[in-house]
Backbone as CSV, one residue per row, in Angstrom:
resi,resn,N_x,N_y,N_z,CA_x,CA_y,CA_z,C_x,C_y,C_z
1,MET,28.564,98.973,53.862,29.229,100.339,53.848,30.748,100.691,54.182
2,LYS,31.509,99.544,53.609,32.584,100.057,54.919,33.846,100.571,53.745
3,ASN,32.816,101.693,52.970,33.785,102.199,51.965,34.731,103.241,52.773
4,ALA,35.492,104.411,51.923,36.227,105.571,52.416,35.615,106.663,52.614
5,LEU,35.410,107.102,53.820,34.551,108.308,54.059,35.380,109.694,53.119
6,PHE,34.663,109.947,52.151,34.857,111.252,50.698,34.673,112.470,51.896
7,THR,35.545,113.178,52.218,35.595,114.544,52.363,34.879,115.210,51.837
8,LEU,34.155,116.187,52.520,33.639,116.522,51.158,34.024,118.115,51.381
9,ALA,34.617,118.809,52.294,35.364,119.909,52.031,36.320,119.963,51.248
10,PHE,36.824,119.181,50.412,37.905,119.037,49.182,37.771,119.693,48.199
11,PRO,36.510,119.155,47.485,35.980,119.718,46.082,35.417,121.495,47.016
12,ILE,34.773,121.261,47.815,34.524,122.937,48.230,35.929,124.426,48.333
13,CYS,36.254,123.510,49.431,37.673,124.035,49.474,38.744,124.147,47.897
14,LEU,38.758,123.078,47.237,39.715,123.228,46.035,39.310,124.494,45.246
15,LEU,37.923,124.632,44.970,38.148,125.535,44.144,37.807,127.002,44.774
16,CYS,37.604,126.942,46.307,37.506,128.473,46.997,39.184,128.753,46.940
17,SER,39.716,127.885,47.380,41.053,128.225,48.238,42.334,128.452,46.977
18,LEU,42.151,127.908,45.779,42.939,128.246,44.473,42.519,129.197,43.958
19,CYS,41.331,130.037,44.070,41.278,130.859,43.309,41.810,132.081,42.970
20,ALA,43.126,132.262,44.060,43.535,133.619,43.534,44.048,133.420,42.920
21,SER,44.976,132.558,42.199,46.141,132.591,41.444,46.386,132.321,40.356
22,GLY,44.583,132.279,39.653,44.650,132.064,38.442,45.750,131.217,37.389
23,GLN,45.631,130.384,37.228,46.303,129.871,36.551,45.949,128.136,36.263
24,LYS,46.254,127.760,35.265,45.452,126.640,34.987,46.585,125.107,35.921
25,ILE,45.987,124.820,36.042,46.417,123.375,36.755,47.208,122.307,35.690
26,HIS,48.723,121.610,36.057,48.705,120.667,35.351,49.204,119.277,35.946
27,ILE,48.915,118.437,35.776,49.212,117.133,36.396,50.741,116.757,36.623
28,THR,51.268,117.532,35.648,52.737,117.165,35.602,53.316,118.512,36.841
29,ASP,52.712,119.331,37.024,52.960,119.992,37.999,54.017,119.152,39.020
30,THR,55.379,119.642,39.618,56.254,119.142,40.384,55.751,119.885,41.752
31,SER,54.949,120.815,41.952,54.666,121.152,43.264,53.237,120.724,43.560
32,ASN,53.145,119.710,42.552,51.222,119.160,43.603,51.606,118.485,43.952
33,LEU,50.643,118.176,45.267,50.958,116.841,45.963,49.200,116.655,46.521
34,TRP,48.925,115.097,46.488,47.462,114.855,46.374,47.195,114.015,48.187
35,ILE,46.733,113.926,48.799,46.581,113.212,49.624,45.486,112.740,49.707
36,THR,45.649,111.158,50.124,43.866,110.207,50.006,43.883,110.022,51.251
37,ARG,42.784,109.097,51.777,42.648,108.701,53.160,41.268,107.361,52.570
38,ARG,41.683,106.433,53.615,40.414,105.567,53.404,39.929,105.280,55.178
39,PHE,38.855,105.025,55.375,38.373,103.829,56.782,38.678,102.532,56.861
40,VAL,39.489,102.731,57.664,39.622,100.899,57.824,38.904,100.595,59.240
41,ASP,38.158,99.448,58.985,38.065,99.362,60.154,38.521,98.618,60.792
42,GLY,38.839,98.536,62.168,40.357,97.841,63.152,39.538,96.596,63.651
43,GLY,38.244,96.443,63.452,37.903,95.128,63.867,37.926,95.335,65.822
44,LEU,38.716,94.100,65.988,38.594,94.432,67.682,39.565,95.650,67.987
45,GLU,40.466,95.825,67.204,40.901,97.482,67.353,40.611,98.479,67.246
46,PRO,41.059,99.832,68.033,40.261,101.087,67.207,40.525,100.937,65.515
47,ASP,38.999,101.946,64.986,39.254,101.779,63.862,40.227,103.291,63.474
48,TYR,40.591,103.599,62.209,41.397,104.408,62.113,41.347,104.572,60.509
49,TYR,42.043,105.766,59.764,42.175,106.035,58.355,43.897,106.310,58.438
50,ASP,43.365,105.600,56.722,45.148,104.997,56.216,45.494,106.317,55.098
51,TYR,46.782,106.991,55.224,46.473,108.163,54.232,47.351,107.134,53.526
52,ILE,47.802,108.273,52.255,48.646,107.894,50.944,48.795,109.073,50.721
53,ASN,50.487,110.017,50.082,50.959,111.247,49.497,50.783,109.982,48.412
54,PHE,51.000,111.426,47.025,51.054,111.018,45.901,51.429,112.466,45.427
55,LYS,53.048,112.320,45.644,54.023,113.888,45.207,54.531,113.610,43.662
56,TYR,55.422,114.288,43.675,56.693,113.957,42.806,57.627,114.249,43.027
57,LYS,58.989,113.051,43.241,60.266,113.366,43.382,61.059,114.170,42.931
58,ASP,62.147,114.749,43.200,63.628,115.463,42.246,63.705,115.272,41.219
59,THR,63.623,113.601,41.037,64.683,112.599,39.870,63.081,113.303,38.469
60,ILE,64.255,113.884,37.532,64.225,113.423,35.955,64.882,112.417,35.317
61,VAL,63.692,112.338,34.378,64.270,110.883,33.674,64.285,111.242,32.280
62,ASN,64.937,111.122,31.507,65.526,111.362,29.691,65.383,110.097,29.581
63,THR,63.857,109.423,29.051,64.328,108.334,27.882,63.058,108.236,26.541
64,ASN,63.884,107.865,25.673,63.154,107.746,24.422,62.950,108.956,23.837
65,GLY,63.803,109.969,24.281,64.063,111.241,23.581,62.528,112.276,24.662
66,HIS,62.113,111.837,25.707,61.058,112.467,26.147,61.576,112.650,27.848
67,THR,61.086,114.167,28.365,60.878,113.932,30.002,60.158,113.717,30.491
68,TYR,60.487,113.042,31.941,59.534,112.419,32.402,59.924,112.678,34.014
69,ASN,58.873,113.139,34.558,58.948,113.072,36.362,58.024,111.789,37.089
70,TYR,58.726,111.739,38.236,58.896,110.479,38.955,57.701,110.955,39.653
71,LEU,56.732,109.924,40.069,55.345,110.513,41.030,55.461,109.565,42.034
72,GLN,55.640,109.792,43.311,55.610,108.853,44.189,54.917,108.894,45.064
73,ILE,54.051,107.327,44.797,52.908,107.331,45.698,53.247,106.166,46.936
74,GLY,53.170,107.410,48.302,54.021,106.977,49.280,55.624,106.238,49.484
75,ASN,55.760,105.665,49.545,57.082,105.679,49.499,57.987,104.925,48.850
76,ASN,56.735,104.317,47.584,57.013,103.698,46.289,57.201,104.793,44.867
77,SER,58.208,104.602,44.136,58.232,105.113,42.632,57.688,104.429,41.616
78,ASN,56.604,104.312,41.443,55.600,103.900,40.421,55.830,103.811,39.143
79,PHE,55.148,105.240,38.919,54.856,105.353,37.659,55.771,106.590,37.298
80,SER,56.081,107.144,36.036,56.993,108.013,35.537,55.841,108.825,34.286
81,ILE,55.804,110.161,34.226,54.866,110.974,33.973,55.209,112.207,32.975
82,ARG,54.836,112.459,31.819,54.879,113.904,30.971,53.624,114.028,30.476
83,GLU,53.156,115.341,29.773,52.603,115.931,29.357,52.954,116.240,27.966
84,GLU,52.822,116.548,26.774,52.665,117.351,25.664,51.297,117.377,24.892
85,GLY,51.469,118.818,24.917,50.414,119.502,24.868,49.182,119.299,25.008
86,ASN,47.799,118.608,24.750,46.953,117.973,25.567,46.637,116.478,25.873
87,LYS,47.823,115.849,25.513,47.593,114.812,26.081,48.925,114.568,27.590
88,VAL,48.367,113.049,28.327,49.545,113.201,29.395,49.962,111.689,29.378
89,PHE,51.079,111.303,29.099,51.881,110.354,28.905,51.677,109.765,30.458
90,LEU,52.357,108.325,30.484,52.683,107.127,31.545,53.664,106.041,31.430
91,ARG,54.294,105.899,32.240,55.363,104.619,32.222,55.004,103.736,33.676
92,ALA,54.792,102.598,33.264,54.661,102.093,34.697,55.678,101.257,35.143
93,TYR,56.094,101.322,36.342,57.136,101.031,36.963,57.184,99.429,37.737
94,LYS,56.107,99.298,38.332,55.774,98.069,38.549,54.230,98.251,38.965
95,ARG,53.585,96.883,39.392,52.180,96.759,39.521,52.187,97.279,40.827
96,TYR,50.751,97.785,41.170,50.767,98.800,41.963,49.415,98.604,42.493
97,TYR,49.111,97.295,43.485,47.791,96.510,43.546,46.929,97.595,44.387
98,SER,47.561,97.733,45.067,46.587,99.148,45.862,45.921,99.841,45.393
99,ILE,46.215,100.451,44.324,44.824,101.132,43.646,44.650,100.754,42.725
100,ALA,45.461,99.946,41.935,45.281,99.300,40.324,46.667,98.570,39.574
101,THR,46.019,98.048,38.672,47.093,96.662,38.218,47.496,97.515,36.817
102,TYR,48.466,97.886,36.630,49.081,98.496,35.055,49.859,97.724,34.578
103,PHE,50.656,97.237,33.248,51.582,97.007,32.911,52.683,96.933,33.561
104,ASN,53.217,96.045,33.787,55.002,96.238,34.647,56.021,96.941,33.156
105,ASP,55.915,97.658,32.635,56.940,98.111,31.363,57.618,99.532,31.640
106,THR,58.906,99.164,31.658,59.791,100.297,31.908,60.052,101.107,31.042
107,THR,59.904,100.288,30.224,60.184,101.359,28.386,59.409,102.065,27.515
108,ASN,58.325,101.239,27.900,57.227,102.096,26.831,56.149,102.834,27.749
109,GLU,55.269,103.697,27.004,54.485,105.122,27.385,53.600,104.192,26.577
110,PHE,52.412,104.870,27.573,51.214,104.905,27.206,50.116,106.136,26.936
111,LEU,49.328,106.284,26.017,48.638,107.747,26.218,47.600,107.522,27.374
112,TYR,48.165,108.072,28.760,47.394,108.060,30.207,45.813,108.442,29.807
113,PHE,45.895,109.621,29.610,44.843,110.386,29.289,44.788,111.829,28.252
114,ASP,43.935,112.358,27.542,44.123,113.069,26.375,42.966,114.291,26.723
115,TYR,42.930,115.207,26.664,41.826,116.378,27.555,41.258,116.841,25.939
116,ASP,41.834,115.827,24.695,41.184,116.325,23.399,40.510,115.511,23.799
117,LEU,39.643,114.446,24.278,38.753,113.715,23.831,37.088,114.423,23.758
118,GLN,36.409,113.372,23.424,34.869,114.114,22.845,34.125,112.906,23.390
119,VAL,32.397,113.592,23.950,31.396,112.580,23.927,31.772,110.945,23.286
120,ASN,31.755,110.040,23.791,31.524,108.750,23.045,32.977,107.858,22.352
121,ASP,34.183,108.904,22.956,35.228,108.664,22.451,35.939,107.741,23.753
122,THR,36.571,106.645,23.674,37.590,105.903,24.175,38.622,105.613,25.019
123,LEU,39.177,105.827,25.057,40.144,105.845,25.915,40.358,104.554,26.221
124,THR,41.256,103.286,26.007,42.632,102.095,26.475,43.052,102.475,26.823
125,LEU,43.496,101.724,28.485,44.621,101.472,29.095,45.181,100.017,29.076
126,PRO,46.208,99.621,29.504,46.886,99.147,30.145,46.631,98.373,31.510
127,ILE,45.416,98.197,31.807,45.062,98.391,33.222,44.170,97.055,33.778
128,THR,43.949,96.365,34.542,43.066,95.337,34.735,42.337,95.729,36.396
129,ASP,41.619,94.428,36.626,41.461,93.795,38.005,42.423,92.902,38.605
130,GLY,42.785,92.210,37.701,43.964,91.012,37.798,43.279,90.149,37.744
131,SER,42.434,89.755,36.803,41.203,88.236,37.056,41.697,87.610,35.933
132,VAL,42.090,88.675,34.826,41.843,87.974,33.319,43.650,88.051,33.117
133,PRO,43.410,87.061,32.094,45.180,86.916,31.659,45.626,87.870,31.004
134,SER,47.102,87.903,31.271,47.929,89.128,30.678,47.678,89.277,29.376
135,SER,47.433,88.813,28.652,47.035,89.264,27.318,45.880,89.612,26.757
136,GLN,44.717,89.684,28.106,43.655,90.536,28.047,43.892,91.894,28.524
137,MET,44.879,92.303,29.299,45.201,93.308,29.799,45.001,94.378,29.537
138,PHE,43.614,95.153,29.144,43.485,96.501,28.834,41.844,97.057,29.367
139,SER,41.581,98.067,29.188,40.788,98.354,29.886,40.444,99.735,29.115
140,LYS,38.766,99.423,28.666,38.320,100.987,27.717,37.320,101.421,28.442
141,HIS,37.692,102.622,28.821,36.595,104.055,28.819,36.410,104.690,27.682
142,VAL,34.872,104.867,28.078,33.986,106.037,27.634,33.640,107.226,27.780
143,VAL,33.920,108.027,26.923,33.739,109.283,27.916,31.692,109.488,27.430
144,LEU,31.296,109.678,28.908,29.402,110.008,29.013,29.393,111.329,28.380
145,SER,29.829,112.179,29.503,29.589,113.507,28.980,31.115,114.054,29.636
146,ILE,31.373,115.710,28.962,32.475,116.770,29.381,31.573,118.047,29.552
147,ASP,32.089,118.445,31.137,31.792,119.431,31.565,32.872,120.665,31.962
148,SER,32.608,121.299,33.134,33.808,122.090,32.967,33.819,122.458,35.227
149,THR,34.704,122.456,35.635,34.694,123.584,37.176,35.571,123.882,37.431
150,GLU,35.317,125.469,37.506,36.314,126.595,37.677,37.048,126.619,38.733
151,ILE,38.566,126.174,38.681,39.722,126.598,40.040,41.207,127.307,38.799
152,ASN,41.093,128.052,40.010,42.598,129.076,39.445,41.383,130.349,38.663
153,ASN,40.493,130.483,39.119,39.638,131.290,38.110,39.800,130.384,36.512
154,THR,39.876,129.500,36.181,40.264,129.533,35.143,39.456,127.367,35.141
155,TRP,38.715,127.811,33.983,37.850,126.265,34.352,39.031,125.454,33.566
156,HIS,38.646,124.107,33.947,39.344,122.757,33.961,38.237,122.073,33.254
157,LYS,38.450,121.463,32.467,37.398,120.093,31.975,37.283,118.943,32.966
158,ARG,36.018,118.707,32.783,35.542,117.275,33.897,35.030,116.274,33.017
159,PHE,35.961,114.884,32.671,36.000,114.314,32.244,34.530,113.256,32.761
160,HIS,33.342,112.828,32.676,32.596,111.345,32.689,32.909,110.153,32.502
161,MET,33.527,109.441,33.087,34.003,108.579,32.179,33.176,106.967,32.494
162,ASN,33.387,105.535,31.683,32.193,104.592,31.855,33.686,103.556,31.815
163,PRO,34.420,102.933,32.214,34.272,102.065,32.156,33.570,100.602,31.520
164,ILE,34.348,100.133,29.662,33.144,99.189,29.514,33.857,97.553,29.507
165,SER,35.329,97.537,29.932,35.892,96.536,30.209,37.050,96.821,30.910
166,GLY,37.303,95.391,31.312,38.682,95.589,32.147,38.640,95.886,34.202
167,PHE,37.692,96.847,34.217,36.994,97.104,35.796,35.791,97.801,35.545
168,ASP,35.069,97.931,36.503,34.341,98.426,36.844,34.046,99.752,37.583
169,GLY,33.096,100.390,37.181,32.751,102.175,37.789,32.797,103.520,37.127
170,TYR,31.799,103.885,37.033,32.073,105.379,36.822,33.149,105.940,37.239
171,TYR,33.822,106.997,37.218,34.692,107.892,37.847,34.570,109.349,36.778
172,GLU,35.238,110.267,37.311,35.663,111.757,36.735,36.689,111.785,36.682
173,PHE,37.080,112.059,35.527,38.750,112.871,35.697,38.793,114.286,35.514
174,ILE,39.771,115.216,36.381,39.366,116.416,36.001,40.646,116.705,35.788
175,GLU,40.428,117.819,34.597,42.269,117.830,34.124,43.004,118.888,35.038
176,GLY,44.362,118.409,34.827,44.912,118.677,35.732,45.285,118.205,37.098
177,ILE,44.449,117.381,37.544,43.958,116.771,38.956,43.895,115.248,39.505
178,GLY,42.971,114.769,38.076,42.824,112.864,37.625,41.881,113.204,38.337
179,THR,41.486,112.118,38.822,40.348,111.307,39.633,40.337,112.095,41.325
180,TYR,39.116,111.773,42.098,38.841,111.938,43.374,39.374,110.878,43.784
181,TRP,39.898,110.308,43.602,40.757,108.877,44.524,42.132,109.464,44.270
182,GLY,42.563,110.451,43.536,43.776,110.581,43.348,44.304,110.667,41.893
183,PRO,45.466,110.903,41.663,46.116,111.402,40.381,45.778,110.131,39.159
184,ILE,45.795,109.072,39.668,46.076,107.643,38.961,44.574,106.978,38.821
185,ILE,43.880,106.916,37.466,43.132,105.844,37.302,43.047,104.853,38.195
186,THR,41.901,104.323,39.163,41.743,103.479,39.762,40.497,101.909,39.825
187,SER,40.445,101.248,39.958,39.348,100.046,39.638,39.068,100.703,41.163
188,GLN,37.898,100.572,41.092,36.716,100.929,41.907,36.603,100.425,43.477
189,TRP,37.127,98.835,43.462,37.046,97.763,44.218,38.012,96.847,44.148
190,VAL,39.048,97.623,44.112,40.712,96.760,43.920,40.870,96.465,45.486
191,THR,40.392,97.470,46.553,40.936,97.230,48.290,39.843,96.898,48.576
192,SER,39.960,95.221,49.314,38.630,95.000,50.493,38.519,96.057,51.391
193,THR,39.237,97.010,51.917,38.538,97.845,52.830,37.993,99.276,52.908
194,GLY,38.047,99.403,51.625,37.613,100.977,51.023,38.781,100.997,50.039
195,LEU,37.934,102.807,49.557,38.532,103.030,48.594,39.084,104.685,49.358
196,HIS,40.156,104.722,48.328,40.954,105.949,48.828,40.016,107.304,48.411
197,TYR,39.814,108.542,48.404,38.930,109.281,47.837,40.821,110.746,48.547
198,ILE,40.652,111.924,47.690,41.159,113.174,47.956,40.444,113.571,49.144
199,VAL,41.452,113.842,50.223,40.943,114.768,51.049,41.504,115.715,51.255
200,CYS,42.767,116.576,50.488,43.900,117.518,50.671,44.438,117.747,48.776
201,PHE,44.293,118.416,48.520,45.132,119.430,47.241,45.922,120.136,47.319
202,LYS,47.362,120.174,46.964,47.927,121.083,47.097,48.857,121.582,45.735
203,ASN,48.936,123.106,45.508,49.540,123.370,44.658,50.012,124.699,44.629
204,ASN,51.230,125.107,44.582,52.095,125.905,43.981,51.827,126.468,45.414
205,ASN,51.797,125.984,47.069,52.415,126.572,48.163,50.784,126.812,48.646
206,THR,49.528,126.815,47.516,48.231,126.938,47.971,47.561,125.824,48.219
207,THR,46.701,125.614,49.631,46.210,124.759,50.284,45.196,124.611,50.613
208,PRO,44.179,123.660,49.733,42.858,123.464,50.637,42.901,122.521,51.878
209,LEU,42.572,123.113,52.724,42.481,122.209,53.905,41.418,121.207,54.200
210,SER,39.937,121.051,54.175,39.491,120.120,53.756,39.096,120.101,55.316
211,ASP,39.104,118.633,56.061,38.927,118.924,57.324,40.060,118.310,58.102
212,LEU,41.267,118.433,57.054,42.661,118.332,58.075,43.187,119.257,57.908
213,THR,43.794,119.571,59.660,44.365,120.807,60.352,45.493,120.978,59.362
214,ASP,46.536,120.248,58.773,47.410,120.800,57.545,47.658,119.831,57.456
215,CYS,47.836,119.760,55.735,48.325,119.174,54.894,50.006,118.619,55.163
216,ASN,50.949,119.169,56.174,52.224,118.966,55.890,52.394,117.741,56.764
217,HIS,51.559,117.617,57.205,51.680,117.033,59.199,50.395,115.896,59.217
218,ILE,51.115,114.767,58.358,49.554,114.037,58.155,50.610,112.626,58.996
219,THR,49.936,111.637,60.321,50.444,110.772,60.411,49.643,109.732,58.927
220,ALA,50.463,108.151,59.414,49.825,107.134,58.448,48.151,106.872,58.849
221,VAL,48.727,106.655,60.532,47.103,106.084,60.993,46.640,107.456,61.553
222,SER,45.351,107.578,61.845,45.140,108.304,62.740,43.835,107.373,63.053
223,GLU,42.975,107.468,64.391,42.315,107.112,65.203,41.627,107.660,65.122
224,LEU,39.682,106.679,64.654,38.749,107.327,64.593,37.944,107.116,66.310
225,GLY,36.861,107.425,66.596,35.582,107.169,66.885,34.711,106.779,66.386
226,GLU,33.343,105.957,66.691,32.941,105.502,65.322,32.240,106.414,64.672
227,SER,32.373,104.977,63.250,31.888,105.697,62.317,30.507,105.232,62.220
228,GLY,29.945,106.555,60.933,28.580,106.364,60.630,28.343,105.448,60.212
229,ASP,29.284,104.404,59.432,28.883,103.134,58.398,28.327,102.589,59.317
230,GLN,28.690,102.125,60.381,28.424,101.086,61.415,26.453,101.297,61.464
231,TYR,25.704,102.392,61.276,24.588,102.665,61.324,23.873,103.311,60.410
232,PHE,24.382,103.851,59.145,23.348,104.131,58.023,23.499,103.225,57.406
233,HIS,22.398,102.868,56.467,22.328,101.895,55.335,21.805,102.933,54.039
234,ILE,22.292,103.037,53.126,21.528,103.906,51.956,21.558,102.470,50.470
235,TYR,20.739,102.414,49.778,20.154,101.707,48.683,19.089,101.677,48.213
236,PRO,19.231,101.269,46.859,19.988,101.038,46.258,21.132,102.529,45.454
237,ASN,22.297,101.713,45.447,23.221,102.444,45.364,24.444,101.713,43.539
238,PRO,23.926,101.949,43.101,23.712,102.711,42.169,22.270,103.051,42.264
239,ALA,21.518,104.216,42.415,19.872,104.752,42.208,19.942,104.922,40.942
240,ASN,18.311,104.559,40.664,17.326,106.034,39.648,16.649,106.427,40.120
241,GLU,15.216,106.238,40.668,14.547,107.099,40.736,14.630,107.668,42.737
242,GLU,14.833,106.372,43.629,14.251,106.942,44.678,15.475,105.642,45.380
243,ILE,15.739,106.475,46.281,16.782,106.010,47.735,16.043,105.158,48.827
244,THR,16.523,104.957,49.472,16.391,104.170,50.869,17.341,104.298,51.910
245,ILE,16.830,105.380,53.119,17.878,104.893,54.483,17.234,104.085,55.431
246,ASP,18.117,103.561,55.689,18.056,102.976,56.488,18.707,102.832,57.849
247,TYR,18.717,103.109,59.194,19.867,103.427,59.899,18.991,102.707,61.639
248,SER,19.981,102.296,61.813,19.833,101.269,63.795,20.710,101.274,64.644
249,GLY,20.440,101.861,65.978,21.341,101.834,66.706,21.813,103.371,67.381
250,VAL,20.594,103.980,67.046,21.738,105.798,67.043,20.381,106.307,67.629
251,LYS,20.324,107.601,68.375,19.152,107.925,69.452,18.000,108.591,68.417
252,ASN,18.152,109.000,67.788,17.378,110.430,66.919,16.250,109.589,65.995
253,SER,15.149,109.525,65.867,14.566,109.526,65.204,14.766,110.097,63.620
254,LYS,14.999,111.196,63.469,14.562,112.105,62.446,16.306,112.479,61.954
255,TYR,16.536,112.605,60.769,17.879,113.528,60.523,18.221,114.157,59.413
256,ILE,18.737,114.868,58.869,18.547,115.910,58.094,19.679,115.182,56.766
257,ILE,18.952,114.720,55.404,19.923,114.516,54.230,20.066,115.381,53.192
258,SER,21.243,115.054,52.897,21.549,116.725,51.615,22.215,116.001,50.805
259,ILE,22.054,115.951,49.833,23.116,115.368,48.193,23.254,116.509,47.555
260,LEU,24.970,116.841,47.356,25.263,117.501,46.951,26.169,117.346,45.605
261,ASP,26.450,117.868,44.847,26.936,117.586,43.649,28.611,117.922,43.892
262,LEU,29.241,117.161,42.810,30.977,116.706,43.613,31.566,118.634,43.618
263,SER,31.404,119.368,43.414,31.964,120.924,43.347,31.172,121.756,44.930
264,GLY,30.188,120.700,45.517,29.937,120.975,46.689,28.737,121.622,46.794
265,LYS,28.205,121.920,45.827,26.603,122.566,46.109,25.695,121.606,46.337
266,VAL,24.486,122.004,47.321,23.671,121.596,47.867,22.512,121.360,46.589
267,LEU,21.866,120.572,46.519,20.979,120.077,45.512,19.632,119.777,45.735
268,LEU,19.955,118.836,47.007,18.820,118.592,47.860,18.772,118.834,49.507
269,LYS,17.937,119.092,49.929,18.075,118.941,50.975,16.672,118.608,52.239
270,THR,16.827,117.630,52.883,15.450,117.341,53.859,15.594,116.389,55.030
271,THR,14.704,116.813,55.852,14.790,115.446,56.514,13.890,114.627,56.212
272,PHE,14.421,113.278,57.264,14.031,112.015,56.731,13.603,110.888,57.880
273,GLN,12.749,109.794,57.947,12.605,108.741,58.571,13.633,107.220,58.200
274,SER,13.830,107.142,58.962,14.374,105.112,58.408,13.041,104.095,57.687
275,LYS,13.820,103.254,56.291,12.886,102.678,55.646,11.997,103.633,54.647
276,LYS,11.627,105.459,54.464,11.225,106.291,53.888,11.573,106.381,52.681
277,PRO,11.582,105.747,51.397,11.816,105.681,50.684,12.434,107.681,49.915
278,LEU,13.263,108.219,49.954,13.363,109.605,49.338,13.302,109.944,47.438
279,ASP,12.317,110.739,47.230,12.498,111.024,45.779,13.533,111.947,45.219
280,ILE,14.463,111.156,44.314,15.580,111.173,43.539,15.303,111.670,42.071
281,SER,14.256,111.523,41.617,13.741,111.312,40.485,14.060,112.972,39.574
282,LYS,14.246,113.819,40.158,14.906,115.116,39.352,16.282,115.449,39.398
283,LEU,17.520,114.551,39.995,18.553,114.440,39.759,19.264,113.559,38.515
284,LEU,20.070,114.626,37.696,19.941,113.842,36.607,21.225,112.506,37.107
285,SER,21.923,111.922,35.673,22.377,110.808,36.197,24.212,111.401,36.511
286,GLY,24.889,110.355,37.395,26.079,111.046,37.786,26.499,110.463,38.924
287,MET,27.878,111.403,39.777,28.260,110.580,41.001,27.811,111.886,42.094
288,TYR,27.544,111.940,42.989,27.226,112.854,43.926,27.383,112.149,45.326
289,ILE,27.075,113.261,46.571,27.986,113.175,47.730,26.737,112.997,48.405
290,ILE,26.059,111.822,48.983,25.218,112.227,50.020,25.741,112.648,51.377
291,GLN,24.813,112.976,52.477,25.549,112.951,53.516,24.303,113.789,54.832
292,ILE,24.273,112.845,55.911,23.547,112.754,57.130,23.776,113.320,57.942
293,ALA,22.845,114.075,58.399,23.371,114.907,59.780,22.696,115.309,60.962
294,ASP,23.110,115.698,61.856,21.519,115.863,62.972,22.373,117.323,63.564
295,GLU,21.595,117.644,64.534,21.504,119.219,65.333,23.669,119.253,65.531
296,ASN,23.996,118.121,65.648,25.177,118.415,66.193,26.200,118.406,65.551
297,GLY,25.978,118.153,64.220,27.109,118.031,62.846,27.196,116.912,61.762
298,ILE,27.428,116.849,60.633,27.555,115.544,60.261,27.864,114.493,60.873
299,LEU,27.508,113.375,60.833,27.592,111.754,61.030,27.993,111.195,60.020
300,PHE,28.080,110.767,58.998,27.733,110.255,57.424,28.129,111.306,56.203
301,HIS,28.969,110.305,55.642,29.045,110.843,54.570,29.703,109.589,53.436
302,ASP,29.494,110.008,51.926,29.834,108.959,50.966,29.516,109.568,49.762
303,LYS,29.846,108.691,48.328,29.298,108.863,47.236,28.371,108.231,47.178
304,MET,27.679,108.509,46.211,25.950,107.933,45.751,26.178,108.181,44.131
305,ILE,26.196,107.416,43.201,25.932,106.653,41.752,24.545,106.705,41.569
306,ILE,24.091,107.884,40.938,22.670,107.807,39.887,23.034,107.371,38.491
307,ARG,22.166,106.536,38.400,22.014,106.164,36.618,20.132,105.980,36.150
308,LYS,20.659,106.473,35.018,19.411,106.614,34.101,19.587,106.062,32.632
């Protein structure tokens, strides 16, 4: 379970910290800053977090009668993006293997997302895991369900998506923000060392901080102590009716487990012992956050998918 550690405080702070401004967020707002991180097992070296910043450059591009903004990913400008009504269009400048493989096309745009999508509609993207011929480099994503989350005292649509070709992995797309991996839709298993998850989102000088001290001052690598990943193993994932938590090499015999939705609301909280099944049959299909803690604080957290 060497995945990136999803920061629970992000969705909580996102909903709380932005509530004062009362404005709907647009994904093309050039004040936006997304910061993601993943946990990296250092092997013989210290473990650390790897960070990526998604932000807009000052450059504006006018092509084919449209105006685009450059979205800078780390030190690379890989995409230009524009909005028209409820549609978001993207142009890919080169393949970016760290997050996904898109067509290398500097001329033609493609429909990246449409906020008017309905349940069972299909979104087709020129994206792949890189294992198929270029002639088949399309990924189809079906809308499973749609709900809303309140940000800026304004309801933003949240789309629950299921890719049926091109790459695997259920994901959610929030209007104006993108996925919990960042503004660009990604393949869930592209990287071998773990996934990047948003730990900070900034819009118009309003910053939800999660567990970061300052979103403006983040080093590329931050050393960690020991990660709970090496102690706790949760299976199956995706799950259905129950899960089992297995742990070893830790002192306590009992821990507190919490399951939260992506807004940070606690849906289930109980103590548990190793290898004893936990009933999750009352939870609906979707993505959740699972958290393990003792009296000293949180030891482990990760995403969990329930499919029924």
